[in-house]
C-alpha positions in Angstrom: 109.5 105.4 129.6 107.1 103.7 127.5 104.9 106.9 127.1 108.0 108.8 126.0 108.5 106.3 123.2 105.0 106.2 122.1 104.7 110.1 121.9 108.5 110.9 120.6 109.8 107.7 118.5 110.7 108.5 115.0 110.8 104.7 114.2 106.9 104.1 113.6 107.3 100.6 114.4 109.3 101.0 117.6 106.4 103.8 118.5 103.7 101.3 118.0 105.1 98.6 120.1 105.7 100.8 122.6 101.6 101.9 122.8 100.8 98.2 122.8 103.4 97.8 125.5 101.7 100.6 127.4 98.4 98.7 127.0 99.7 95.4 128.3 101.7 97.4 131.4 98.3 99.1 132.2 98.7 102.6 130.7 95.0 102.9 129.6 94.5 106.3 131.1 97.8 107.8 129.4 96.8 106.0 126.3 93.2 107.5 126.3 94.8 111.0 126.6 97.7 110.6 124.2 94.5 109.3 121.4 93.3 113.0 121.6 96.6 114.0 120.3 98.0 111.5 118.2 98.5 111.4 114.6 95.7 109.6 112.8 98.4 106.7 112.1 98.7 106.3 115.5 95.2 105.8 116.6 94.9 102.2 115.6 97.8 101.1 117.5 96.4 103.3 120.5 93.0 101.5 120.0 95.1 97.6 120.0 96.6 98.8 123.3 93.3 99.7 125.2 91.9 96.4 124.0 94.8 94.8 124.7 94.4 96.7 128.3 90.5 95.8 128.3 89.9 99.4 129.0 86.2 99.7 128.3 85.8 103.0 129.6 88.5 104.4 127.4 86.8 103.0 124.0 83.7 103.9 125.0 85.0 107.3 125.5 87.0 107.1 122.4 83.5 105.7 120.2 81.8 108.7 121.9 84.3 111.3 120.6 85.4 109.9 117.5 84.4 111.7 114.4 86.3 109.1 111.8 83.6 106.8 110.9 86.3 104.1 110.0 88.4 104.3 113.4 84.7 104.5 115.5 83.9 101.2 113.5 87.0 99.7 114.7 86.6 100.8 118.6 83.2 99.6 118.3 84.3 96.0 116.9 87.0 95.9 119.6 84.3 97.0 122.4 82.0 93.9 120.7 85.2 91.1 121.2 85.3 92.5 124.8 81.9 91.2 125.4 81.8 93.0 128.9 78.5 93.9 130.4 79.5 97.5 129.8 80.4 96.9 126.6 77.5 95.4 125.6 75.0 98.0 127.6 77.0 100.7 125.7 76.5 98.7 122.1 72.9 98.2 122.5 72.5 102.3 122.9 73.9 102.9 120.1 71.8 103.5 116.3 72.1 101.1 114.0 73.3 101.9 111.0 
């Protein structure tokens, strides 16, 4: 139900709330897939939902695929904040800017 709201709700605040709640409910795989087709204004809420879910693998996947540098920086910041071994290893392999 949360995924359906996240994808179709016309009220953006409700849509963003559903996205964050989906992350809290463990829907990290669904959010990662939704990210690939999401409108640009929904990408940050999806990143926040994945961050709340501590979904390191999904955030790394997005960091590798994202072309928008501003959004990519947001993902990298979230990975730094998660501070898991896997996130740290990924960040260490990234080129310094």
